C-alpha positions as MATLAB code, in Angstrom:
seq = 'XXXXXXXXXXXXXXXXXXXXXXXXXXXXXXXXXXXXXXXXXXXXXXXXXXXXXXXXXXXXXXXXXXXXXXXXXXXXXXXXXXXXXXXXXXXXXXXXXXXXXXXXXXXXXXXXXXXXXXXXXXXXXXXXXXXXXXXXXXXXXXXXXXXXXXXXXXXXXXXXXXXXXXXXXXXXXXXXXXXXXXXXXXXXXXXXXXXXXXXXXXXXXXXXXXXXXXXXXXXXXXXXXXXXXXXXXXXXXXXXXXXXXXXXXXXXXXXXXXXXXXXXXXXXXXXXXXXXXXXXXXXXXXXXXXXXXXXXXXXXXXXXXXXXXXXXXXXXXXXXXXXXXXXXXXXXXXXXXXXXXXXXXXXXXXXXXXXXXXXXXXXXXXXXXXXXXXXXXXXXXXXXXXXXXXXXXXXXXXXXXXXXXXXXXX';
ca = [
      34.458   23.985  -37.907;
      35.504   20.344  -38.009;
      34.081   18.372  -35.087;
      36.412   15.914  -33.413;
      34.978   12.372  -33.494;
      35.363   11.981  -29.744;
      33.348   15.138  -29.072;
      30.570   14.057  -31.409;
      30.309   10.744  -29.544;
      30.145   12.506  -26.187;
      27.326   14.759  -27.442;
      25.447   11.625  -28.470;
      26.013   10.228  -24.977;
      24.243   13.271  -23.495;
      21.045   12.040  -25.126;
      21.259    8.628  -23.492;
      19.205    7.494  -20.573;
      22.100    6.144  -18.496;
      22.805    8.695  -15.714;
      26.414    7.547  -15.304;
      27.071    7.814  -19.028;
      25.528   11.277  -19.124;
      27.562   12.445  -16.111;
      30.781   11.225  -17.722;
      29.892   12.951  -20.995;
      29.195   16.214  -19.176;
      32.583   16.230  -17.469;
      34.547   15.247  -20.563;
      32.769   17.762  -22.838;
      33.370   20.511  -20.289;
      37.065   19.589  -20.330;
      37.109   20.147  -24.110;
      35.928   23.717  -23.495;
      35.231   25.900  -26.546;
      35.845   23.044  -28.962;
      32.688   21.345  -27.666;
      30.426   24.347  -28.228;
      29.558   24.022  -31.966;
      28.190   20.451  -31.727;
      26.478   21.238  -28.438;
      24.566   24.209  -29.832;
      23.854   22.389  -33.068;
      22.253   19.522  -31.181;
      20.458   21.389  -28.440;
      17.352   22.095  -30.499;
      16.755   18.541  -31.676;
      13.886   18.113  -29.212;
      12.373   19.783  -26.162;
      13.063   17.088  -23.554;
      13.818   18.854  -20.268;
      16.179   16.085  -19.085;
      18.206   16.406  -22.263;
      18.293   20.190  -22.059;
      19.427   19.996  -18.448;
      22.446   17.903  -19.471;
      23.418   20.400  -22.176;
      23.054   23.203  -19.635;
      25.395   21.474  -17.214;
      28.103   21.355  -19.884;
      27.613   25.001  -20.850;
      27.690   26.075  -17.213;
      31.032   24.336  -16.647;
      32.572   25.899  -19.751;
      31.430   29.312  -18.493;
      31.970   32.677  -20.250;
      32.894   31.291  -23.704;
      29.700   29.224  -23.655;
      27.694   32.311  -22.645;
      29.088   34.177  -25.655;
      28.305   31.263  -27.953;
      24.713   30.954  -26.725;
      24.191   34.690  -27.154;
      25.679   34.647  -30.657;
      23.395   31.758  -31.613;
      20.394   33.677  -30.256;
      21.320   36.803  -32.225;
      21.717   34.838  -35.443;
      18.418   33.044  -35.010;
      19.978   29.599  -34.520;
      18.309   29.398  -31.088;
      14.696   30.412  -30.587;
      13.518   32.323  -27.544;
      12.431   29.199  -25.668;
      15.938   27.716  -25.775;
      17.662   31.060  -25.263;
      15.890   31.881  -22.013;
      16.606   28.414  -20.616;
      20.244   28.238  -21.630;
      21.005   31.741  -20.378;
      19.803   30.631  -16.939;
      22.641   28.168  -16.405;
      25.660   30.443  -15.953;
      27.243   31.398  -12.653;
      28.973   34.455  -11.164;
      31.793   34.254  -13.714;
      29.294   35.675  -16.218;
      27.942   38.507  -14.049;
      29.684   41.116  -16.194;
      28.243   39.551  -19.336;
      24.737   39.614  -17.866;
      25.229   43.300  -17.013;
      26.420   44.063  -20.559;
      23.455   42.160  -21.970;
      21.095   44.201  -19.794;
      22.088   47.261  -21.833;
      21.472   45.597  -25.180;
      19.240   47.730  -27.458;
      17.237   44.583  -28.199;
      14.783   44.504  -25.270;
      14.080   40.806  -25.764;
      17.751   40.131  -25.028;
      18.337   42.814  -22.405;
      15.618   41.309  -20.218;
      17.684   38.087  -20.096;
      20.542   40.158  -18.712;
      18.496   41.521  -15.821;
      17.040   38.056  -15.214;
      20.567   36.682  -14.844;
      21.642   39.431  -12.453;
      18.532   38.859  -10.369;
      19.112   35.109  -10.234;
      22.756   35.462   -9.205;
      22.069   38.244   -6.681;
      25.605   39.490   -7.124;
      26.664   42.976   -6.113;
      27.735   44.037   -9.568;
      28.882   47.587  -10.269;
      28.304   46.879  -13.937;
      24.804   45.661  -13.056;
      24.082   48.854  -11.158;
      25.281   50.940  -14.094;
      23.125   48.897  -16.438;
      20.105   49.623  -14.260;
      20.807   53.341  -14.122;
      21.414   53.671  -17.839;
      18.370   51.590  -18.767;
      16.027   53.622  -16.576;
      17.619   56.933  -17.567;
      17.320   56.032  -21.229;
      13.808   54.565  -21.272;
      12.110   56.345  -18.386;
      10.688   53.150  -16.883;
      11.885   50.175  -14.843;
      11.313   46.736  -16.411;
       9.948   44.103  -14.040;
      13.051   42.012  -13.367;
      15.233   45.113  -13.178;
      12.989   46.503  -10.453;
      13.160   43.235   -8.555;
      16.952   43.200   -8.897;
      17.316   46.664   -7.371;
      15.035   45.657   -4.476;
      17.041   42.488   -3.849;
      20.293   44.479   -3.831;
      18.761   47.488   -2.089;
      21.028   47.699    0.960;
      24.099   47.822   -1.269;
      22.707   49.908   -4.133;
      20.804   52.634   -2.259;
      23.857   54.608   -0.966;
      25.510   54.487   -4.398;
      22.326   55.598   -6.143;
      22.094   58.587   -3.805;
      25.688   59.488   -4.638;
      24.878   59.369   -8.360;
      21.878   61.653   -7.832;
      24.151   64.224   -6.190;
      27.123   63.805   -8.527;
      27.489   67.019  -10.588;
      29.704   65.176  -13.062;
      26.990   62.604  -13.845;
      24.873   63.200  -16.913;
      21.223   64.158  -16.551;
      19.979   60.727  -17.777;
      22.213   59.020  -15.209;
      20.911   61.211  -12.395;
      17.325   60.676  -13.514;
      17.915   56.932  -13.739;
      19.367   56.839  -10.226;
      16.435   58.873   -8.899;
      13.941   56.538  -10.575;
      15.632   53.492   -9.088;
      15.621   55.008   -5.616;
      11.860   55.448   -5.839;
      11.444   51.982   -7.398;
      13.379   50.286   -4.624;
      12.362   52.273   -1.563;
       9.505   54.604   -2.423;
       9.618   58.309   -1.599;
      11.221   57.545    1.771;
      14.379   56.583   -0.101;
      14.879   60.154   -1.355;
      16.729   62.855    0.508;
      14.961   66.106    1.438;
      16.045   67.944   -1.698;
      14.857   65.189   -4.056;
      11.504   64.932   -2.272;
      11.069   68.691   -2.571;
      11.709   68.525   -6.321;
       9.202   65.691   -6.777;
       6.545   67.559   -4.777;
       7.187   70.712   -6.787;
       6.758   68.803  -10.040;
       3.470   67.351   -8.779;
       2.150   70.815   -7.899;
       3.075   72.163  -11.328;
       1.130   69.406  -13.091;
      -2.068   69.547  -11.036;
      -4.861   68.796  -11.896;
      -3.616   67.047  -15.055;
      -5.470   65.367  -17.901;
      -8.902   64.233  -16.697;
      -9.171   61.793  -19.587;
      -6.669   59.588  -17.791;
      -9.098   58.431  -15.111;
      -9.911   54.705  -15.406;
     -12.493   53.666  -17.973;
     -15.177   51.091  -17.275;
     -14.410   48.686  -20.103;
     -14.516   45.014  -19.098;
     -14.516   45.647  -15.355;
     -14.371   48.480  -12.865;
     -15.598   49.692   -9.512;
     -15.696   53.140   -7.985;
     -17.462   55.404   -5.503;
     -18.963   58.809   -6.252;
     -19.428   61.497   -3.588;
     -20.487   65.160   -3.807;
     -17.671   67.606   -4.411;
     -18.886   69.899   -1.638;
     -18.700   67.237    1.082;
     -16.043   64.836   -0.257;
     -13.653   65.289    2.674;
     -15.833   62.972    4.733;
     -14.773   60.063    2.530;
     -11.310   59.912    4.102;
     -12.567   59.087    7.593;
     -15.435   56.945    6.296;
     -13.066   54.676    4.334;
     -10.260   54.708    6.908;
      -7.901   56.630    4.635;
      -4.871   58.479    5.968;
      -2.198   60.982    4.982;
      -3.936   62.460    1.889;
      -1.509   64.214   -0.455;
      -2.088   66.228   -3.646;
      -1.441   64.086   -6.698;
      -1.766   64.251  -10.456;
      -4.455   62.149  -12.073;
      -1.896   59.955  -13.851;
      -0.044   59.194  -10.618;
      -3.228   58.716   -8.605;
      -4.698   56.203  -11.030;
      -1.436   54.230  -11.259;
      -1.058   54.132   -7.469;
      -4.648   53.077   -6.854;
      -4.377   50.220   -9.350;
      -1.185   48.770   -7.800;
      -1.260   45.631   -5.678;
      -1.388   45.887   -1.906;
       1.793   45.432    0.086;
       2.128   43.286    3.188;
       2.826   45.312    6.340;
       2.308   43.126    9.447;
       1.072   44.733   12.637;
       0.852   43.343   16.186;
      -2.913   42.867   15.778;
      -2.795   41.564   12.214;
       0.350   39.693   11.089;
      -1.162   39.307    7.593;
      -2.158   42.952    7.185;
      -2.081   44.364    3.679;
      -2.282   48.066    2.880;
      -2.870   49.932   -0.352;
      -3.680   53.392   -1.691;
      -6.860   55.157   -2.785;
      -7.222   57.943   -5.327;
      -9.831   60.690   -4.976;
     -10.212   62.580   -8.250;
     -10.536   66.327   -8.693;
     -14.135   67.548   -8.652;
     -15.775   66.535  -11.949;
     -19.096   68.207  -12.729;
     -19.731   68.535   -9.007;
     -18.664   65.004   -7.984;
     -15.502   63.303   -6.822;
     -14.759   59.683   -7.728;
     -12.822   57.256   -5.522;
     -10.730   54.422   -6.975;
      -8.626   51.772   -5.245;
      -8.341   48.113   -4.279;
     -11.837   46.684   -3.724;
     -10.822   44.315   -0.927;
      -9.084   47.111    0.968;
     -11.771   49.779    0.644;
     -14.948   47.668    0.528;
     -14.236   44.120    1.704;
     -14.519   40.501    0.673;
     -18.232   39.807    1.305;
     -19.236   41.576   -1.894;
     -22.965   42.333   -1.495;
     -23.149   43.031    2.245;
     -19.854   44.916    2.257;
     -20.929   47.079   -0.674;
     -24.140   48.075    1.098;
     -22.345   48.758    4.377;
     -19.647   50.806    2.631;
     -21.926   53.016    0.535;
     -24.164   53.684    3.546;
     -21.191   54.585    5.735;
     -19.790   56.935    3.095;
     -23.175   58.561    2.499;
     -23.522   59.187    6.241;
     -20.257   61.135    6.105;
     -20.805   62.881    2.756;
     -24.601   63.174    2.578;
     -24.853   61.165   -0.634;
     -22.805   58.380   -2.207;
     -23.014   55.846   -5.007;
     -21.067   52.645   -5.449;
     -20.718   51.133   -8.930;
     -19.446   47.637   -9.738;
     -19.327   46.158  -13.238;
     -17.629   43.015  -14.528;
     -18.497   41.975  -18.069;
     -16.624   38.684  -17.843;
     -18.307   37.648  -14.607;
     -21.728   39.038  -15.536;
     -21.888   41.507  -12.625;
     -23.692   44.834  -13.105;
     -24.473   46.367   -9.706;
     -24.934   49.820   -8.254;
     -26.189   51.383   -5.044;
     -27.291   54.939   -4.291;
     -27.379   56.006   -0.646;
     -28.359   59.158    1.211;
     -27.668   60.091    4.823;
     -26.607   56.574    5.770;
     -29.268   54.504    3.987;
     -29.462   52.861    0.565;
     -32.354   54.466   -1.322;
     -31.973   52.679   -4.640;
     -30.064   49.702   -5.935;
     -29.699   47.623   -9.068;
     -28.379   44.155   -9.856;
     -28.260   42.772  -13.367;
     -29.468   39.319  -12.373;
     -32.267   40.525  -10.102;
     -33.434   43.675  -11.865;
     -33.868   47.098  -10.257;
     -35.049   47.631   -6.738;
     -36.244   51.106   -5.833;
     -36.911   52.681   -2.468;
     -39.754   54.724   -3.969;
     -41.788   52.684   -6.459;
     -43.876   55.713   -7.349;
     -40.957   57.876   -8.454;
     -41.391   58.354  -12.225;
     -37.809   59.604  -12.583;
     -36.202   56.561  -10.963;
     -33.050   55.324  -12.675;
     -33.439   51.691  -13.699;
     -30.467   51.120  -16.022;
     -27.186   49.277  -15.493;
     -23.937   50.811  -14.294;
     -22.755   52.359  -17.542;
     -26.029   54.154  -18.132;
     -26.923   54.905  -14.511;
     -23.638   56.493  -13.409;
     -24.131   59.532  -15.651;
     -27.695   60.047  -14.444;
     -26.798   59.629  -10.780;
     -23.492   61.513  -10.704;
     -20.830   61.462  -13.441;
     -19.908   58.969  -16.180;
     -16.140   58.230  -16.060;
     -16.117   57.312  -19.745;
     -17.391   60.763  -20.723;
     -15.129   62.822  -18.457;
     -13.039   65.031  -20.713;
     -14.875   63.845  -23.825;
     -17.765   66.203  -23.215;
     -17.215   69.555  -21.542;
     -16.340   68.635  -17.959;
     -16.145   71.257  -15.223;
     -13.019   70.434  -13.218;
     -12.264   71.973   -9.839;
      -9.399   71.350   -7.442;
      -6.908   68.516   -7.670;
      -6.757   64.848   -6.855;
      -5.706   63.262   -3.564;
      -3.772   60.071   -2.871;
      -4.286   58.436    0.542;
      -3.209   55.201    2.234;
      -5.307   52.610    4.060;
      -3.226   52.471    7.246;
      -2.489   55.252    9.751;
       1.090   54.369   10.555;
       2.913   53.836    7.263;
       2.788   56.954    5.088;
       3.403   56.892    1.335;
       7.098   56.235    1.228;
       7.125   52.467    1.652;
       5.290   51.758   -1.636;
       7.907   50.763   -4.226;
       7.679   51.539   -7.907;
       7.622   54.575  -10.164;
       4.467   56.589  -10.693;
       3.840   58.779  -13.753;
       3.612   62.478  -13.007;
];
């Protein structure tokens, strides 16, 4: 396309350092509309100066939908790399909400994420955006990060319509599944109606106890508690856990690894709560996983001792294991009836309650756990005797499970 001399000069003016000259160039290029787009996109990648890129973005934003289409076409053809694409697709306003929604459904995930990012930034109540969310989740089975944030931002508007889609007999199965997934993503189980909750609970019961190989491994870093299978129920009161519910191993692990959520209370305006997963019985032991700060505390050494002693008082025996290859931590404690009887720290060597015991375990976490109770890395690899099912509990008495957003695998 032939570039008009006046447009070429204005594009050059965008690169100048005179704010007045740049502002004039922005307005005049925007007035040229689509005719200004080829030289703009040709010149945008000349360097990475943020001030220069901001001026180009101002022109594209004023031109609006045609500029959006041109930027997207340049990204598809490889004329713009990802760095420029993500920055230029941030500049458009509500006039491009439908285009962002269409982009969210693009088969190319690297582009569709830009669509959800745009919808999230605009915070517009877009029917097309809602449909893009439903179709994406129904098609892929998971909620990408910015899509999940978008549905939470628009929750008050989207939730009633998602419930209608779940109940709509004319909607396809993927659409209904996508709507159900988004309801859980945005509002947890409390967002579901009674029938949907019943179906989820039925599915969980069918898939208990699940694949024991899916419990967390100890590579790089991990922490967990081990308690006897016969007395494990004492762990709930000892750790301040509430509302235990049957759960598959996959869902329990995913829930326990999630970040805490902030739920202020009158006594603690900064209170955070999380979830803990108690595994099925594995070779006579149950393992407990969750957020360290929530279940143990922040004063690592003293809190670990206090926690394992408290749990052993409730369950008869307990071990706490903590390993962090990057930080050089390799620590475990074994307690019985409320007292630590043996402990180990990589930097201080083993300390034993009975120095004359010839069978004392003196190895680090990865060797000691199997001798003391059960080795998570060998569960399901060797023949593991599995009894019962897992439990998922919360760390506060007044919140239940429903307020935790996000999908969990079943």
